[in-house]
N, C-alpha and C positions, 0 to 999 in steps of 0.2 A: 598506466596507473592502476591502482587497485579497483576491482569491480565492486561497486557499492551494493548492488542487489545480491542478497545472500544466495538466492536460488540460482541466479546466473553464475555466480562465483563457484558454487559447488558443481554445476554442470560443466563449466569450463575446466575445473580442476580434474574432474573424472575423465573427460575426453583427452586432455593433454597428458594425463598420467598414463593412460592406456597407450597413447602414441609413443611416449617416451619408453615405456616398457617394450613396445614392439621394436623400436630401434635398437634397444639394448640386446634383445634376443637376436636380431639380425647380425649385430656385431659379434655375438657369441658364436653363431653358426658359420657366418661367412669368413670371419677373421680368426677364429679359434681363440678369441679373447675371453678373459675372465672379468665379468662385469657384476657389480653389486650396486643396487640403488635402494636407498632408504628414504621414504617420503612420509612426512607427518602433515596431515591436513589441519585446517583451522579448527576442526572439531576434535583434534587430538587423536585421530585415527591413524594408525601406522600401516603403510603399504610398502612392500619390499619386493625387489626382484634380485635373484641371484642366479648366476650361470649354473646350469644343471650339473656340470662337472665339478663344482666348487661348493664350499660352505662359507657362511659368514665368518666363522672363526678363522678358517684358513686364509681368507682375504685380509682380515685384521692382522693376523700374525705376519703375513707377507708384507703388509704395509709397515708394521713396526720394524721388521728386519731391514727393509729397503731404506726407510727414512732414518732409522736409528733412534727411535723414541719408544718409550714404554707407556702405552695408553692406560695401563691398569694400576701403575704404582700410586698415583694420587688417590684413586678410588680405594685401593687397599689400605693406604695410610689413614684415610678417613674412617674406614671400617674398624681398623685397629684402635683408633682414638675413641670411637663410639663404644667399642667393647670394653675399653678401660673404664670409661665413665659408668657403664652398666655394672661392672664389677665393684666399683667404689660405692655405688648406690646400694647394691645388694649387701655389701659388707656393713654399711651404716645401718641398714634396716635390721640385719641380724643382731647387731650390737644393741639397738634400741629394744628389740624383743627380749633379749637376755636381761637388759636393765629393768624392763617392766615385770620380769619374772623374779626380780630381786638379785640378779647376778651381775657381775662385771661393774660393780659400783665403786671400786677403789680408785679409779682414775677420775672420778667426778669431783668437782669442787662444790662449795656450798650452794652457789647460785644454780648450778646444774642440777643438784639434788632437789632444790626447791622447785625448779621448772619441771623436773620429772614427776614430783608429787602432784603438781597442778595438772599435768597432762593425764596422770592416772585418775585423779578425781574427776576431771572433765569426761574422760572415757566412761567411767562408772556411771556418771550422771546420764549420759546419752543412752547407755545400755539399759539403765533403770527406766528411763522415760519410754523407750521402745517396748520394753517388757510390760510396763503398765498399760500401754496402749493396746498391746495384743490381748492382755488379760481383760481389759475393759470391753473390747470387741467380743470376746468369748462370753463375758457376762451378759451383755446385751442380747446376744444370740440366744443364750439359755433362757433369758427372761421372756423373749418373744415365743419360744417354744412352750414355756410354761403357761403363758397367757392363752395360747392356742389350745393346749390340753385342758385348761380350766374352762374355757368356753365350750369345748366339746362335752365336758363333764356336766356343766350346767344344763346344756340342751338335753342331754340324756336324762337328767333328773327331772326336768320339766315334763318331758314326754312320759316318763314313768309315773309321775304324780297324776298326770291327766288320765292315764289309763286306770289308775287305782281309784280315782274319784268316780269315773263313769265307764265301767268295763263293757257296757252294752253299746257304746258309741265308738265308731271307728270307721276310717276310710280304708277300703281294701281294693286290691286290683285283681287280676285274673289268676291269682295263686291262692294257696292256703286252703281253707275249708270251702271256698266258693268256686272251685274249679268247674263243677257241674253247672253252675248258674252262669258264670262269666266266660266260659270257654267257647269261642266261636271259631270254627275252622276257616281256613282260607282268608284270614284277615278280616273278619266281620266287624261290625260297629263296635267302637270302644265305649264301655260303660263303667260307671262306678256304682258300688253298692253301699248303702248306709243302713246300719242297724239302728232303728229308731226306738225311743222309749215306748213302753206299752201304752202310755197315756197320750201318744201322739195322735193326730187326726186320723181316723180309720180310713178315710177316703183316699189317702195317699199310698196305702198299701197295695202292692200288686196282687196279693192274695188275701182271702178273708182271714186266715189264721196265722199269717206270717208277719213277722216284724222286720223283714228284709225288703228294702225298696231299692229298685235299680233305676238309674237315669242314663239315657244315652248322651254321649258327649258330642257336641257340635264340632264338625270339621272346620 
């Protein structure tokens, strides 16, 4: 009976398949026979053995000649029927395209013309909805970009106004006019420099006549 355990079933199939192929090879060599074996496992994998001196087609042709049957006629007829259906579908689609372009309308009756008009209107509605959606997405993206630009512009104006109101106050780094003060070789301590108003407490100045005060930053 059928082996219920899937792993055991696959192992048994593999072992007995190899044994069967080995016997087929022995028949081919010892008896000069033409042997072809086609096996399909439960996982739909195909395994095949064919005598080295033959091909699968040769054996099928020999089988048809010996038995007197045509294995391909039914398959060929099905293919021809499928091809005829595809040609009819293609013909109908081409006719519908011409009708939607305003051609080949003479063979349509009143109901068919009304149905065609409804189909065209429905197609236009769907196209219009999709186009509006695309345009809406583009508008939303443009609005977001505009808001970002406006935010950047407002920040720039605020910074400009602050500098205009108090040009003596600003935070600088180790660049600009204070390179000689803030430049430390070999990665020295990081500091900030503040230019304080002249009426600021004099004890905070690093020099008696300077309005530039530096503070070391804590690491």
